[in-house]
Structures are given as C-alpha cells and as structure tokens.
PyMOL commands that place a pseudoatom at each C-alpha (Angstrom):
pseudoatom trace, name=CA, resn=MET, resi=1, chain=A, elem=C, hetatm=0, pos=[1.519, 38.032, -4.935]
pseudoatom trace, name=CA, resn=LYS, resi=2, chain=A, elem=C, hetatm=0, pos=[0.436, 34.991, -7.301]
pseudoatom trace, name=CA, resn=ALA, resi=3, chain=A, elem=C, hetatm=0, pos=[-1.032, 31.262, -6.438]
pseudoatom trace, name=CA, resn=LEU, resi=4, chain=A, elem=C, hetatm=0, pos=[1.686, 28.521, -8.228]
pseudoatom trace, name=CA, resn=SER, resi=5, chain=A, elem=C, hetatm=0, pos=[-0.993, 25.866, -10.336]
pseudoatom trace, name=CA, resn=GLN, resi=6, chain=A, elem=C, hetatm=0, pos=[0.255, 22.634, -9.486]
pseudoatom trace, name=CA, resn=THR, resi=7, chain=A, elem=C, hetatm=0, pos=[1.898, 22.199, -12.773]
pseudoatom trace, name=CA, resn=GLU, resi=8, chain=A, elem=C, hetatm=0, pos=[3.730, 25.129, -11.804]
pseudoatom trace, name=CA, resn=LEU, resi=9, chain=A, elem=C, hetatm=0, pos=[4.515, 23.774, -8.502]
pseudoatom trace, name=CA, resn=ASN, resi=10, chain=A, elem=C, hetatm=0, pos=[6.084, 20.793, -9.664]
pseudoatom trace, name=CA, resn=ASN, resi=11, chain=A, elem=C, hetatm=0, pos=[8.414, 22.356, -12.470]
pseudoatom trace, name=CA, resn=VAL, resi=12, chain=A, elem=C, hetatm=0, pos=[9.232, 25.162, -10.346]
pseudoatom trace, name=CA, resn=SER, resi=13, chain=A, elem=C, hetatm=0, pos=[10.143, 21.828, -7.130]
pseudoatom trace, name=CA, resn=GLY, resi=14, chain=A, elem=C, hetatm=0, pos=[11.497, 19.456, -10.383]
pseudoatom trace, name=CA, resn=GLY, resi=15, chain=A, elem=C, hetatm=0, pos=[8.776, 17.280, -10.954]
pseudoatom trace, name=CA, resn=LEU, resi=16, chain=A, elem=C, hetatm=0, pos=[7.961, 15.896, -14.439]
pseudoatom trace, name=CA, resn=VAL, resi=17, chain=A, elem=C, hetatm=0, pos=[4.742, 16.223, -14.468]
pseudoatom trace, name=CA, resn=LEU, resi=18, chain=A, elem=C, hetatm=0, pos=[3.458, 13.066, -16.876]
pseudoatom trace, name=CA, resn=LEU, resi=19, chain=A, elem=C, hetatm=0, pos=[5.860, 10.700, -14.485]
pseudoatom trace, name=CA, resn=SER, resi=20, chain=A, elem=C, hetatm=0, pos=[5.226, 12.367, -11.261]
pseudoatom trace, name=CA, resn=SER, resi=21, chain=A, elem=C, hetatm=0, pos=[1.525, 11.185, -12.772]
pseudoatom trace, name=CA, resn=LEU, resi=22, chain=A, elem=C, hetatm=0, pos=[2.206, 7.528, -13.394]
pseudoatom trace, name=CA, resn=THR, resi=23, chain=A, elem=C, hetatm=0, pos=[4.186, 6.842, -10.804]
pseudoatom trace, name=CA, resn=SER, resi=24, chain=A, elem=C, hetatm=0, pos=[1.885, 7.966, -8.342]
pseudoatom trace, name=CA, resn=SER, resi=25, chain=A, elem=C, hetatm=0, pos=[-1.253, 6.686, -9.169]
pseudoatom trace, name=CA, resn=TYR, resi=26, chain=A, elem=C, hetatm=0, pos=[0.861, 3.546, -9.797]
pseudoatom trace, name=CA, resn=GLY, resi=27, chain=A, elem=C, hetatm=0, pos=[2.015, 4.042, -6.196]
pseudoatom trace, name=CA, resn=ALA, resi=28, chain=A, elem=C, hetatm=0, pos=[-1.457, 5.141, -4.798]
pseudoatom trace, name=CA, resn=ALA, resi=29, chain=A, elem=C, hetatm=0, pos=[-2.998, 1.464, -6.421]
pseudoatom trace, name=CA, resn=MET, resi=30, chain=A, elem=C, hetatm=0, pos=[-0.056, -0.567, -5.294]
pseudoatom trace, name=CA, resn=GLY, resi=31, chain=A, elem=C, hetatm=0, pos=[-0.657, 0.769, -1.416]
pseudoatom trace, name=CA, resn=GLN, resi=32, chain=A, elem=C, hetatm=0, pos=[-4.608, 0.815, -1.063]
pseudoatom trace, name=CA, resn=ALA, resi=33, chain=A, elem=C, hetatm=0, pos=[-4.015, -3.056, -2.193]
pseudoatom trace, name=CA, resn=ILE, resi=34, chain=A, elem=C, hetatm=0, pos=[-1.669, -4.059, 0.411]
pseudoatom trace, name=CA, resn=GLY, resi=35, chain=A, elem=C, hetatm=0, pos=[-3.850, -1.161, 2.999]
pseudoatom trace, name=CA, resn=SER, resi=36, chain=A, elem=C, hetatm=0, pos=[-6.851, -2.667, 2.430]
pseudoatom trace, name=CA, resn=VAL, resi=37, chain=A, elem=C, hetatm=0, pos=[-5.049, -6.337, 3.559]
pseudoatom trace, name=CA, resn=VAL, resi=38, chain=A, elem=C, hetatm=0, pos=[-4.361, -5.586, 6.583]
pseudoatom trace, name=CA, resn=ASP, resi=39, chain=A, elem=C, hetatm=0, pos=[-7.862, -3.565, 7.248]
pseudoatom trace, name=CA, resn=MET, resi=40, chain=A, elem=C, hetatm=0, pos=[-9.470, -6.842, 6.309]
pseudoatom trace, name=CA, resn=THR, resi=41, chain=A, elem=C, hetatm=0, pos=[-6.744, -8.792, 8.650]
pseudoatom trace, name=CA, resn=TYR, resi=42, chain=A, elem=C, hetatm=0, pos=[-8.492, -6.966, 11.640]
pseudoatom trace, name=CA, resn=LYS, resi=43, chain=A, elem=C, hetatm=0, pos=[-11.953, -6.680, 9.866]
pseudoatom trace, name=CA, resn=THR, resi=44, chain=A, elem=C, hetatm=0, pos=[-11.929, -9.952, 10.962]
pseudoatom trace, name=CA, resn=VAL, resi=45, chain=A, elem=C, hetatm=0, pos=[-11.409, -9.413, 14.638]
pseudoatom trace, name=CA, resn=GLY, resi=46, chain=A, elem=C, hetatm=0, pos=[-13.659, -6.761, 14.826]
pseudoatom trace, name=CA, resn=LEU, resi=47, chain=A, elem=C, hetatm=0, pos=[-11.305, -3.617, 14.735]
pseudoatom trace, name=CA, resn=ASN, resi=48, chain=A, elem=C, hetatm=0, pos=[-11.636, -0.935, 11.829]
pseudoatom trace, name=CA, resn=THR, resi=49, chain=A, elem=C, hetatm=0, pos=[-8.824, 0.145, 11.615]
pseudoatom trace, name=CA, resn=ASN, resi=50, chain=A, elem=C, hetatm=0, pos=[-8.290, 2.471, 7.595]
pseudoatom trace, name=CA, resn=PHE, resi=51, chain=A, elem=C, hetatm=0, pos=[-4.661, 1.360, 6.385]
pseudoatom trace, name=CA, resn=GLY, resi=52, chain=A, elem=C, hetatm=0, pos=[-5.600, 1.239, 3.268]
pseudoatom trace, name=CA, resn=LEU, resi=53, chain=A, elem=C, hetatm=0, pos=[-5.470, 4.836, 3.235]
pseudoatom trace, name=CA, resn=ALA, resi=54, chain=A, elem=C, hetatm=0, pos=[-2.819, 5.847, 4.122]
pseudoatom trace, name=CA, resn=ALA, resi=55, chain=A, elem=C, hetatm=0, pos=[-1.146, 3.401, 2.259]
pseudoatom trace, name=CA, resn=ALA, resi=56, chain=A, elem=C, hetatm=0, pos=[-2.045, 4.732, -0.627]
pseudoatom trace, name=CA, resn=THR, resi=57, chain=A, elem=C, hetatm=0, pos=[-1.114, 8.425, 0.551]
pseudoatom trace, name=CA, resn=LEU, resi=58, chain=A, elem=C, hetatm=0, pos=[2.179, 6.359, 1.633]
pseudoatom trace, name=CA, resn=GLY, resi=59, chain=A, elem=C, hetatm=0, pos=[2.728, 4.963, -1.772]
pseudoatom trace, name=CA, resn=SER, resi=60, chain=A, elem=C, hetatm=0, pos=[1.504, 7.561, -4.295]
pseudoatom trace, name=CA, resn=GLY, resi=61, chain=A, elem=C, hetatm=0, pos=[4.135, 9.889, -2.101]
pseudoatom trace, name=CA, resn=ILE, resi=62, chain=A, elem=C, hetatm=0, pos=[6.968, 7.252, -2.966]
pseudoatom trace, name=CA, resn=GLY, resi=63, chain=A, elem=C, hetatm=0, pos=[5.363, 7.234, -6.622]
pseudoatom trace, name=CA, resn=ASN, resi=64, chain=A, elem=C, hetatm=0, pos=[6.169, 10.677, -6.987]
pseudoatom trace, name=CA, resn=ALA, resi=65, chain=A, elem=C, hetatm=0, pos=[9.833, 10.521, -5.196]
pseudoatom trace, name=CA, resn=VAL, resi=66, chain=A, elem=C, hetatm=0, pos=[10.390, 7.910, -8.372]
pseudoatom trace, name=CA, resn=GLY, resi=67, chain=A, elem=C, hetatm=0, pos=[9.233, 10.450, -11.115]
pseudoatom trace, name=CA, resn=LEU, resi=68, chain=A, elem=C, hetatm=0, pos=[10.833, 13.538, -9.274]
pseudoatom trace, name=CA, resn=SER, resi=69, chain=A, elem=C, hetatm=0, pos=[8.558, 15.575, -7.795]
pseudoatom trace, name=CA, resn=PRO, resi=70, chain=A, elem=C, hetatm=0, pos=[10.514, 15.917, -4.671]
pseudoatom trace, name=CA, resn=LEU, resi=71, chain=A, elem=C, hetatm=0, pos=[7.824, 18.914, -3.088]
pseudoatom trace, name=CA, resn=LYS, resi=72, chain=A, elem=C, hetatm=0, pos=[4.721, 16.104, -3.024]
pseudoatom trace, name=CA, resn=ALA, resi=73, chain=A, elem=C, hetatm=0, pos=[6.991, 13.503, -2.422]
pseudoatom trace, name=CA, resn=VAL, resi=74, chain=A, elem=C, hetatm=0, pos=[8.313, 14.839, 1.287]
pseudoatom trace, name=CA, resn=SER, resi=75, chain=A, elem=C, hetatm=0, pos=[3.888, 15.562, 1.546]
pseudoatom trace, name=CA, resn=GLY, resi=76, chain=A, elem=C, hetatm=0, pos=[2.756, 12.078, 0.342]
pseudoatom trace, name=CA, resn=ILE, resi=77, chain=A, elem=C, hetatm=0, pos=[5.390, 10.184, 2.352]
pseudoatom trace, name=CA, resn=SER, resi=78, chain=A, elem=C, hetatm=0, pos=[5.125, 12.676, 5.916]
pseudoatom trace, name=CA, resn=GLN, resi=79, chain=A, elem=C, hetatm=0, pos=[0.706, 11.746, 5.640]
pseudoatom trace, name=CA, resn=GLY, resi=80, chain=A, elem=C, hetatm=0, pos=[1.011, 8.707, 5.149]
pseudoatom trace, name=CA, resn=VAL, resi=81, chain=A, elem=C, hetatm=0, pos=[3.618, 7.920, 7.438]
pseudoatom trace, name=CA, resn=ASN, resi=82, chain=A, elem=C, hetatm=0, pos=[1.302, 10.183, 10.349]
pseudoatom trace, name=CA, resn=GLN, resi=83, chain=A, elem=C, hetatm=0, pos=[-1.771, 7.939, 8.983]
pseudoatom trace, name=CA, resn=ILE, resi=84, chain=A, elem=C, hetatm=0, pos=[-0.116, 4.441, 10.110]
pseudoatom trace, name=CA, resn=ILE, resi=85, chain=A, elem=C, hetatm=0, pos=[0.672, 5.342, 13.400]
pseudoatom trace, name=CA, resn=ASN, resi=86, chain=A, elem=C, hetatm=0, pos=[-2.557, 6.775, 13.886]
pseudoatom trace, name=CA, resn=ASN, resi=87, chain=A, elem=C, hetatm=0, pos=[-3.453, 3.728, 13.291]
pseudoatom trace, name=CA, resn=VAL, resi=88, chain=A, elem=C, hetatm=0, pos=[-1.715, 2.187, 15.059]
pseudoatom trace, name=CA, resn=ASN, resi=89, chain=A, elem=C, hetatm=0, pos=[-2.535, 3.995, 18.083]
pseudoatom trace, name=CA, resn=ILE, resi=90, chain=A, elem=C, hetatm=0, pos=[-6.304, 3.483, 17.931]
pseudoatom trace, name=CA, resn=LEU, resi=91, chain=A, elem=C, hetatm=0, pos=[-5.331, -0.341, 17.177]
pseudoatom trace, name=CA, resn=LYS, resi=92, chain=A, elem=C, hetatm=0, pos=[-3.167, 0.397, 21.224]
pseudoatom trace, name=CA, resn=VAL, resi=93, chain=A, elem=C, hetatm=0, pos=[-6.276, 1.809, 22.594]
pseudoatom trace, name=CA, resn=ALA, resi=94, chain=A, elem=C, hetatm=0, pos=[-8.729, -0.581, 21.022]
pseudoatom trace, name=CA, resn=THR, resi=95, chain=A, elem=C, hetatm=0, pos=[-6.521, -3.439, 22.078]
pseudoatom trace, name=CA, resn=GLN, resi=96, chain=A, elem=C, hetatm=0, pos=[-5.892, -2.732, 26.233]
pseudoatom trace, name=CA, resn=PRO, resi=97, chain=A, elem=C, hetatm=0, pos=[-6.823, -4.304, 28.686]
pseudoatom trace, name=CA, resn=ALA, resi=98, chain=A, elem=C, hetatm=0, pos=[-10.302, -2.769, 30.800]
for i in range(1, 98): cmd.bond("trace and resi %d" % i, "trace and resi %d" % (i + 1))
show_as sticks, trace
zoom trace
C-alpha cells in the first residue's frame, strides 16, 4: 500500500494547501507569542514551563481549521491541549507545599 504525501492527505481531507499553510503559520506565530508571555511570567517566580510550544501547536491547529484542513486541525488542536494540560500538571506539582 502506498503512503500518501502531505499534499494528497490535504486533498483527501478537504484541505486547501496554500490557505491552510498560511493560516497555520499565522496561528502558530500568534500562539507562540502568547505562550511566551505566560512562560516569562512563570519564569519570574522561578518556574519553568513550555506554554510557548503548547500555544504554538494549538494555534497552528486552529489555523488549520480556518484553512479548511480538518485532519491537521484535529491533530494540532488535540496536541496543543494535551501540552497545555501537561504544563498545568507540572505547575501543580511544583507549587504544592512540601
């Protein structure tokens, strides 16, 4: 069985390659900017988080949804949400009294 290329996957899933690419990149950049602010805020109190990557992944997924690429949208959004949950769990452990 032949593996599908990214272009073929986008065509099968109904995605528009150029539109999806543009909106995904824009969403990732916006998410990275917002997540980095959150990371810097926690860093001032000595906690290391990676909300920048999580928000970039989520933003990319939302951008893919806007770009009409449903498979990539579901993947990006679910990965972004999972990364955010992982960061929150790390914060819970780090802020519990000893």
